[in-house]
C-alpha positions as a LaTeX table, in Angstrom:
\begin{tabular}{lrrr}
\hline
Residue & $x$ (\AA) & $y$ (\AA) & $z$ (\AA) \\
\hline
Unk1 & 1.41 & $-18.06$ & $-0.01$ \\
Unk2 & 1.58 & $-18.96$ & $-3.74$ \\
Unk3 & 0.98 & $-16.78$ & $-5.83$ \\
Unk4 & $-0.76$ & $-16.64$ & $-9.46$ \\
Unk5 & $-0.38$ & $-14.45$ & $-12.17$ \\
Unk6 & $-2.35$ & $-12.13$ & $-13.44$ \\
Unk7 & $-3.78$ & $-12.98$ & $-17.38$ \\
Unk8 & $-2.04$ & $-9.91$ & $-19.02$ \\
Unk9 & $-4.94$ & $-10.15$ & $-22.15$ \\
Unk10 & $-7.46$ & $-10.21$ & $-19.76$ \\
Unk11 & $-6.41$ & $-6.71$ & $-18.77$ \\
Unk12 & $-8.23$ & $-3.93$ & $-20.73$ \\
Unk13 & $-10.53$ & $-1.91$ & $-18.44$ \\
Unk14 & $-8.18$ & 1.34 & $-17.79$ \\
Unk15 & $-8.47$ & 2.88 & $-14.26$ \\
Unk16 & $-7.20$ & 6.13 & $-12.74$ \\
Unk17 & $-5.93$ & 5.10 & $-9.90$ \\
Unk18 & $-5.42$ & 8.37 & $-6.97$ \\
Unk19 & $-2.27$ & 6.55 & $-4.59$ \\
Unk20 & $-1.92$ & 7.62 & $-1.42$ \\
Unk21 & 0.73 & 6.58 & 1.71 \\
Unk22 & $-0.58$ & 5.84 & 5.09 \\
Unk23 & 0.12 & 8.95 & 7.20 \\
Unk24 & 3.11 & 8.45 & 9.52 \\
Unk25 & 2.54 & 5.11 & 12.20 \\
Unk26 & 3.07 & 5.24 & 15.97 \\
Unk27 & 5.46 & 1.99 & 16.77 \\
Unk28 & 6.03 & 2.52 & 20.38 \\
Unk29 & 3.36 & 0.70 & 22.40 \\
Unk30 & 3.88 & $-2.47$ & 19.96 \\
Unk31 & 7.12 & $-2.37$ & 19.89 \\
Unk32 & 7.45 & $-2.16$ & 23.86 \\
Unk33 & 5.53 & $-4.70$ & 23.83 \\
Unk34 & 8.01 & $-7.03$ & 21.38 \\
Unk35 & 5.23 & $-7.08$ & 18.88 \\
Unk36 & 6.55 & $-8.50$ & 15.83 \\
Unk37 & 5.54 & $-9.35$ & 12.00 \\
Unk38 & 1.62 & $-8.47$ & 11.63 \\
Unk39 & 1.90 & $-7.51$ & 14.91 \\
Unk40 & 3.49 & $-4.37$ & 14.19 \\
Unk41 & 0.56 & $-3.69$ & 11.76 \\
Unk42 & $-1.58$ & $-2.95$ & 14.12 \\
Unk43 & $-0.06$ & 0.11 & 15.00 \\
Unk44 & $-2.37$ & 3.30 & 14.84 \\
Unk45 & $-1.21$ & 6.79 & 13.09 \\
Unk46 & 0.81 & 8.90 & 15.28 \\
Unk47 & $-0.39$ & 12.93 & 16.21 \\
Unk48 & 1.32 & 13.72 & 13.42 \\
Unk49 & 0.42 & 11.22 & 11.24 \\
Unk50 & $-3.41$ & 12.37 & 11.88 \\
Unk51 & $-2.34$ & 15.70 & 11.31 \\
Unk52 & $-1.62$ & 14.45 & 8.18 \\
Unk53 & $-4.26$ & 12.72 & 6.87 \\
Unk54 & $-6.45$ & 15.42 & 8.35 \\
Unk55 & $-4.85$ & 17.92 & 6.38 \\
Unk56 & $-4.78$ & 15.07 & 3.07 \\
Unk57 & $-8.84$ & 14.83 & 3.56 \\
Unk58 & $-9.14$ & 18.31 & 1.67 \\
Unk59 & $-7.07$ & 17.53 & $-1.16$ \\
Unk60 & $-9.40$ & 18.38 & $-4.60$ \\
Unk61 & $-8.47$ & 15.30 & $-6.09$ \\
Unk62 & $-11.12$ & 13.27 & $-4.22$ \\
Unk63 & $-14.18$ & 15.22 & $-5.45$ \\
Unk64 & $-13.31$ & 12.96 & $-8.50$ \\
Unk65 & $-13.27$ & 9.59 & $-7.51$ \\
Unk66 & $-15.74$ & 6.85 & $-7.30$ \\
Unk67 & $-14.36$ & 5.24 & $-4.11$ \\
Unk68 & $-11.69$ & 4.95 & $-1.68$ \\
Unk69 & $-10.12$ & 1.79 & $-1.32$ \\
Unk70 & $-7.38$ & 0.98 & 1.44 \\
Unk71 & $-5.31$ & $-1.72$ & 3.10 \\
Unk72 & $-6.25$ & $-2.77$ & 5.87 \\
Unk73 & $-3.70$ & $-2.00$ & 8.11 \\
Unk74 & $-4.15$ & $-0.20$ & 10.85 \\
Unk75 & $-2.22$ & 2.85 & 9.74 \\
Unk76 & $-3.80$ & 2.71 & 6.32 \\
Unk77 & $-7.17$ & 2.35 & 7.30 \\
Unk78 & $-7.25$ & 5.52 & 9.60 \\
Unk79 & $-5.68$ & 6.93 & 7.30 \\
Unk80 & $-7.73$ & 6.64 & 4.79 \\
Unk81 & $-10.73$ & 7.41 & 7.57 \\
Unk82 & $-9.78$ & 11.00 & 7.86 \\
Unk83 & $-10.56$ & 11.16 & 3.76 \\
Unk84 & $-13.99$ & 8.91 & 4.42 \\
Unk85 & $-15.52$ & 11.30 & 6.95 \\
Unk86 & $-14.37$ & 13.86 & 5.20 \\
Unk87 & $-15.58$ & 13.00 & 1.16 \\
Unk88 & $-18.62$ & 10.63 & 2.38 \\
Unk89 & $-17.00$ & 8.35 & $-0.82$ \\
Unk90 & $-17.67$ & 4.55 & 0.00 \\
Unk91 & $-14.99$ & 2.81 & 1.59 \\
Unk92 & $-13.10$ & $-0.86$ & 0.89 \\
Unk93 & $-10.84$ & $-2.74$ & 2.98 \\
Unk94 & $-8.98$ & $-4.93$ & 0.77 \\
Unk95 & $-6.82$ & $-7.22$ & 3.06 \\
Unk96 & $-4.59$ & $-7.61$ & $-0.28$ \\
Unk97 & $-3.08$ & $-4.04$ & $-0.12$ \\
Unk98 & $-0.43$ & $-4.76$ & 2.80 \\
Unk99 & 2.59 & $-4.05$ & 3.61 \\
Unk100 & 5.50 & $-5.74$ & 1.50 \\
Unk101 & 6.49 & $-8.94$ & 3.37 \\
Unk102 & 9.45 & $-9.82$ & 4.21 \\
Unk103 & 8.58 & $-13.73$ & 5.37 \\
Unk104 & 12.00 & $-14.01$ & 8.31 \\
Unk105 & 10.97 & $-11.28$ & 11.28 \\
Unk106 & 13.36 & $-8.90$ & 12.70 \\
Unk107 & 14.55 & $-5.57$ & 12.01 \\
Unk108 & 17.52 & $-6.28$ & 10.86 \\
Unk109 & 15.85 & $-9.47$ & 7.93 \\
Unk110 & 13.70 & $-6.50$ & 7.23 \\
Unk111 & 16.61 & $-3.86$ & 6.12 \\
Unk112 & 18.56 & $-6.54$ & 3.97 \\
Unk113 & 15.70 & $-7.44$ & 2.20 \\
Unk114 & 14.69 & $-3.96$ & 1.27 \\
Unk115 & 18.31 & $-3.40$ & 0.01 \\
Unk116 & 18.90 & $-6.71$ & $-2.04$ \\
Unk117 & 15.09 & $-5.78$ & $-3.07$ \\
Unk118 & 16.24 & $-2.60$ & $-4.58$ \\
Unk119 & 19.91 & $-3.83$ & $-5.88$ \\
Unk120 & 18.54 & $-6.88$ & $-7.78$ \\
Unk121 & 15.26 & $-4.61$ & $-8.93$ \\
Unk122 & 12.38 & $-6.37$ & $-7.55$ \\
Unk123 & 13.58 & $-9.69$ & $-8.04$ \\
Unk124 & 14.70 & $-12.77$ & $-5.71$ \\
Unk125 & 17.78 & $-14.13$ & $-6.34$ \\
Unk126 & 18.56 & $-17.85$ & $-5.61$ \\
Unk127 & 20.76 & $-17.47$ & $-3.31$ \\
Unk128 & 18.94 & $-14.55$ & $-1.06$ \\
Unk129 & 19.89 & $-14.93$ & 2.28 \\
Unk130 & 16.57 & $-13.35$ & 3.33 \\
Unk131 & 13.00 & $-14.61$ & 1.54 \\
Unk132 & 10.80 & $-11.51$ & 0.86 \\
Unk133 & 7.70 & $-10.29$ & $-1.96$ \\
Unk134 & 8.82 & $-10.30$ & $-4.87$ \\
Unk135 & 7.93 & $-6.97$ & $-7.46$ \\
Unk136 & 6.66 & $-9.08$ & $-9.81$ \\
Unk137 & 4.31 & $-11.04$ & $-6.88$ \\
Unk138 & 3.69 & $-7.40$ & $-5.31$ \\
Unk139 & 2.10 & $-5.74$ & $-8.81$ \\
Unk140 & 0.02 & $-9.36$ & $-9.01$ \\
Unk141 & $-1.16$ & $-9.37$ & $-5.66$ \\
Unk142 & $-2.82$ & $-5.48$ & $-6.58$ \\
Unk143 & $-3.75$ & $-6.35$ & $-9.82$ \\
Unk144 & $-6.53$ & $-9.01$ & $-9.10$ \\
Unk145 & $-7.28$ & $-7.12$ & $-5.97$ \\
Unk146 & $-8.12$ & $-4.15$ & $-8.43$ \\
Unk147 & $-10.03$ & $-6.17$ & $-10.40$ \\
Unk148 & $-13.52$ & $-6.54$ & $-8.49$ \\
Unk149 & $-13.71$ & $-2.37$ & $-9.21$ \\
Unk150 & $-13.47$ & $-1.91$ & $-13.17$ \\
Unk151 & $-16.88$ & $-0.94$ & $-12.94$ \\
Unk152 & $-15.37$ & 2.30 & $-11.37$ \\
Unk153 & $-13.80$ & 5.48 & $-13.37$ \\
Unk154 & $-11.24$ & 6.90 & $-10.66$ \\
Unk155 & $-10.27$ & 5.20 & $-7.25$ \\
Unk156 & $-8.64$ & 6.46 & $-4.29$ \\
Unk157 & $-6.04$ & 3.38 & $-3.09$ \\
Unk158 & $-4.21$ & 3.93 & 0.57 \\
Unk159 & $-1.67$ & 1.34 & 0.60 \\
Unk160 & 2.12 & 1.65 & 1.60 \\
Unk161 & 5.21 & 2.57 & $-0.25$ \\
Unk162 & 6.97 & $-0.75$ & $-1.71$ \\
Unk163 & 3.67 & $-1.55$ & $-3.01$ \\
Unk164 & 2.72 & 1.93 & $-4.75$ \\
Unk165 & 6.53 & 2.23 & $-6.20$ \\
Unk166 & 5.81 & $-1.19$ & $-8.30$ \\
Unk167 & 3.63 & 1.27 & $-10.34$ \\
Unk168 & 4.95 & 4.86 & $-9.59$ \\
Unk169 & 8.36 & 5.70 & $-10.87$ \\
Unk170 & 8.77 & 8.32 & $-7.42$ \\
Unk171 & 11.90 & 7.08 & $-5.25$ \\
Unk172 & 11.12 & 8.49 & $-1.91$ \\
Unk173 & 7.11 & 9.11 & $-1.73$ \\
Unk174 & 6.53 & 10.25 & 1.70 \\
Unk175 & 3.14 & 9.76 & 4.70 \\
Unk176 & 0.13 & 11.11 & 2.74 \\
Unk177 & 1.62 & 11.81 & $-0.99$ \\
Unk178 & $-0.75$ & 11.63 & $-3.16$ \\
Unk179 & 0.01 & 10.39 & $-6.48$ \\
Unk180 & $-2.10$ & 10.33 & $-9.60$ \\
Unk181 & $-1.07$ & 7.37 & $-12.67$ \\
Unk182 & $-3.63$ & 5.22 & $-14.96$ \\
Unk183 & $-3.26$ & 1.77 & $-14.94$ \\
Unk184 & $-4.53$ & $-1.17$ & $-17.17$ \\
Unk185 & $-6.68$ & $-3.31$ & $-14.70$ \\
\hline
\end{tabular}
């Protein structure tokens, strides 16, 4: 997959982003059927995740939003559906807001990639035993996606922890956590 860097000189529209991490997912059925890679992204929310999303949907911050943009991954989209039903916000689904990519399958490779990503501050070293998406690639992917929404002042974005972490300082981002920030898009 080829990534094109966003021309930072073209950035300039300030946008308030209300990041929301999706609710707790339930991977059991997919793991029992040996799904891997993007197949795992079909996992729905767990019962606890649905309760988290229902509680989330009452957050008064959403009253200031113009639109809700969600990752197309099932756990994010299901979370977004609760917010959209409660608020009436228009919904846009964006496949580029997917989870961080590790290019080798298997939980061991994923954990190795996460450790290396954090140790190397989002860089991919030339001798890395596992290939993964860098912090710069994630930021670029997000900014490219969000340029479509420049005419909105406040956007709710339902996405994934690793993607959100590229824009906010929080080390730990809980399920259905809400984080406000302002970005130049």
